C-alpha positions in Angstrom: 21.0 -2.2 18.6 18.9 -3.1 15.6 15.7 -3.1 17.6 16.2 0.7 18.2 16.2 1.6 14.5 12.4 1.9 14.0 11.4 5.3 15.4 8.0 6.7 14.5 7.8 8.9 17.6 9.7 11.8 16.1 10.0 13.5 12.7 12.8 12.9 10.2 15.4 15.7 9.9 16.3 15.0 6.2 13.4 15.6 3.8 13.0 15.0 0.1 11.5 18.4 -0.2 14.9 19.9 0.7 16.4 18.3 -2.4 13.6 18.2 -4.9 11.0 20.7 -3.8 7.3 19.9 -3.6 6.1 16.5 -4.5 4.6 16.1 -8.0 2.5 13.6 -9.8 3.3 12.5 -13.4 2.6 8.7 -13.4 1.0 6.0 -11.2 3.3 3.1 -12.2 7.1 2.5 -12.4 9.3 -0.3 -13.5 12.5 -0.8 -11.5 15.4 -2.3 -13.5 18.7 -3.7 -12.4 20.0 -4.8 -15.9 21.8 -2.1 -17.9 21.1 -4.2 -21.0 17.3 -4.2 -20.5 17.5 -0.5 -19.6 19.4 0.3 -22.9 16.9 -1.9 -24.8 14.0 0.2 -23.5 15.7 3.4 -24.5 16.2 2.1 -28.0 12.9 0.4 -28.6 10.5 3.0 -27.0 10.1 6.7 -27.4 11.3 7.7 -24.0 11.2 11.0 -22.2 13.4 11.9 -19.3 11.1 13.5 -16.7 13.3 13.6 -13.6 16.7 12.9 -12.2 17.9 11.5 -8.9 21.0 13.4 -7.9 24.1 12.1 -6.2 27.7 13.2 -5.8 28.9 10.1 -7.7 26.4 10.4 -10.6 22.8 10.9 -11.3 20.0 8.4 -12.2 17.7 9.6 -15.0 14.0 8.7 -14.6 12.2 8.1 -17.9 8.7 7.6 -19.1 7.3 5.7 -22.0 3.9 4.8 -23.4 2.5 1.3 -23.0 -1.0 0.6 -24.4 -2.1 4.1 -23.8 -0.6 4.5 -20.3 2.4 6.5 -19.3 4.8 4.5 -17.2 8.1 5.5 -15.6 11.3 3.4 -15.4 14.8 3.7 -14.2 18.0 1.7 -13.6 18.3 1.1 -9.9 21.4 0.8 -7.9 22.1 -2.6 -6.3 21.5 -3.4 -2.6 18.7 -2.9 -0.2 19.6 0.5 1.1 20.2 2.1 -2.2 17.3 0.5 -4.0 14.8 1.2 -1.2 15.8 4.8 -0.8 15.6 5.3 -4.6 12.0 4.1 -4.6 11.0 6.8 -2.1 12.8 9.4 -4.2 11.1 8.3 -7.4 7.7 8.5 -5.7 8.5 12.1 -4.7 9.6 13.2 -8.2 7.1 11.3 -10.3 4.2 10.4 -8.0 4.5 6.7 -8.8 3.0 4.4 -6.1 2.9 1.0 -7.9 6.4 -0.4 -8.5 7.1 -3.5 -10.6 10.6 -4.8 -9.8 12.5 -7.8 -11.1 16.1 -9.1 -11.1 18.3 -12.1 -10.6 18.8 -14.1 -7.5 20.7 -17.2 -6.3 18.7 -20.4 -6.0 18.8 -22.3 -2.7 16.6 -25.1 -4.1 17.2 -25.8 -7.8 14.5 -28.5 -7.9 11.9 -25.9 -7.1 13.3 -22.9 -9.1 14.6 -24.3 -12.3 12.6 -23.1 -15.3 10.4 -20.9 -13.2 10.2 -17.3 -12.0 10.2 -16.9 -8.3 7.4 -14.9 -6.6 8.5 -14.1 -3.0 6.1 -14.6 -0.2 8.3 -13.4 2.7 11.9 -12.1 2.8 14.4 -12.7 5.6 15.7 -9.4 6.7 19.4 -10.0 6.5 20.1 -6.3 5.6 19.8 -3.0 7.5 17.4 -0.7 5.7 14.2 -2.5 6.6 14.7 -2.0 10.3 14.3 1.7 9.9 11.0 1.3 8.2 9.4 -1.7 10.0 9.5 -3.1 13.5 12.2 -5.7 14.1 11.4 -9.2 13.2 13.1 -11.9 11.1 10.8 -11.9 8.0 8.8 -9.3 6.2 5.6 -10.3 4.3 5.6 -9.5 0.6 2.0 -8.2 0.4 1.2 -8.6 -3.3 2.7 -12.1 -3.6 -0.7 -13.8 -4.1 -1.9 -11.2 -6.5 1.3 -11.5 -8.6 0.9 -15.3 -8.5 -2.6 -14.9 -9.9 -1.2 -12.7 -12.7 1.5 -15.3 -13.5 -1.2 -18.0 -13.7 -3.4 -15.8 -15.9 -0.6 -15.1 -18.4 0.6 -18.8 -18.2 4.1 -18.2 -17.1 5.7 -20.8 -14.9 6.4 -19.7 -11.3 7.0 -20.8 -7.8 6.1 -19.0 -4.6 8.3 -19.2 -1.5 10.4 -17.5 1.1 13.6 -15.7 0.1 16.6 -14.3 1.9 17.7 -10.7 1.4 21.3 -10.2 2.3 23.7 -7.2 2.3 26.7 -9.3 1.4 26.8 -12.2 -1.1 30.4 -12.8 0.0 29.1 -13.9 3.4 26.6 -16.4 2.2 28.3 -19.1 4.2 27.4 -22.8 4.4 25.8 -22.5 7.8 23.7 -19.5 6.9 22.5 -21.0 3.7 21.5 -24.1 5.5 19.7 -22.1 8.2 17.7 -20.2 5.6 16.9 -23.4 3.6 15.6 -25.0 6.8 13.2 -22.1 7.2 11.9 -22.6 3.7 13.9 -20.0 1.7 14.3 -21.0 -1.9 16.4 -18.0 -3.1 18.7 -15.3 -2.0 19.0 -11.7 -3.3 19.9 -8.2 -2.2 16.9 -5.8 -2.3 13.5 -7.1 -1.7 13.2 -6.9 2.2 14.3 -3.3 2.2 12.2 -2.2 -0.8 9.1 -3.9 0.7 9.6 -2.2 4.0 9.9 1.2 2.3 6.8 0.5 0.3 4.8 -0.6 3.3 5.9 2.5 5.3 4.8 5.0 2.7 1.8 3.1 1.4 3.3 2.1 -2.0 2.6 -1.2 -3.8 5.5 -3.5 -4.7 5.2 -6.4 -7.3 8.5 -8.2 -7.3 9.6 -11.4 -9.1 13.0 -13.0 -9.6 14.9 -15.2 -11.9 17.5 -17.6 -10.5 21.0 -17.4 -12.0 23.6 -18.9 -9.7 22.9 -22.0 -7.6 24.2 -22.1 -4.0 25.1 -25.7 -3.3 28.0 -26.5 -0.9 31.0 -27.6 -3.0 29.3 -27.0 -6.3 28.6 -23.3 -6.8 27.5 -22.6 -10.4 26.9 -19.4 -12.3 25.9 -20.9 -15.7 22.5 -19.1 -15.9 23.5 -15.8 -14.3 23.7 -13.8 -17.5 20.3 -14.8 -18.7 18.8 -14.3 -15.2 20.2 -10.7 -15.2 19.6 -9.6 -18.8 17.1 -11.9 -20.6 14.2 -9.8 -22.1 11.6 -12.3 -21.0 11.4 -10.5 -17.6 10.6 -7.2 -19.3 7.8 -8.8 -21.3 6.4 -10.3 -18.0 6.7 -6.9 -16.3 4.8 -5.2 -19.0 1.9 -7.7 -18.6 1.9 -7.0 -14.9 1.8 -3.3 -15.5 -1.4 -3.8 -17.6 -3.1 -5.7 -14.7 -2.3 -3.7 -11.6 
């Protein structure tokens, strides 16, 4: 079934123009947030202007802009999960014009020896979700195209990092022992819930994605720990790194 999802031989029925009208251009770059604490910090620390809104029957997502070193940059608080995060990127492009997205969030470590004390720069993402199969031909992994460029930036700003494969899942409650071991045997060092889908959407529409992760929980059989999860989600160090990436892309 999943191999039938990718259809580029016919046109989509649902269009963003039907919801938002003609596409507009306000900015080139956008920061995708998953932490409400970092989001609220930005609203308090910067002079922010709401420029658009993503509508939904369960509540809307405001899209804001702020000035960073003479450049206007958009940001918003994304919903969690590949399908929602990926779809939102496409909507934000339509209503702001942004084509370069810097995204960061927390993940679970599959190899604490490699990830402790370092940011994770994904090289490939295992497609354990559904959205990516509508935007890219079926295969197990999707390449994270700007991984090497992001690694260069991390080296330039002297921030510790590790590159490696990751696993995107739709259900953290089904990260079973056998599945974790399979992904680890393939070289995955972390698991999260958005990257594969967002990358597929960006590839399909020609956007650029720059994604990095911070490990919070550690998935080890018989010893699952969440000691670092709060910092991985909300520590402002990720925002400071994201701003330096914005300056360089």
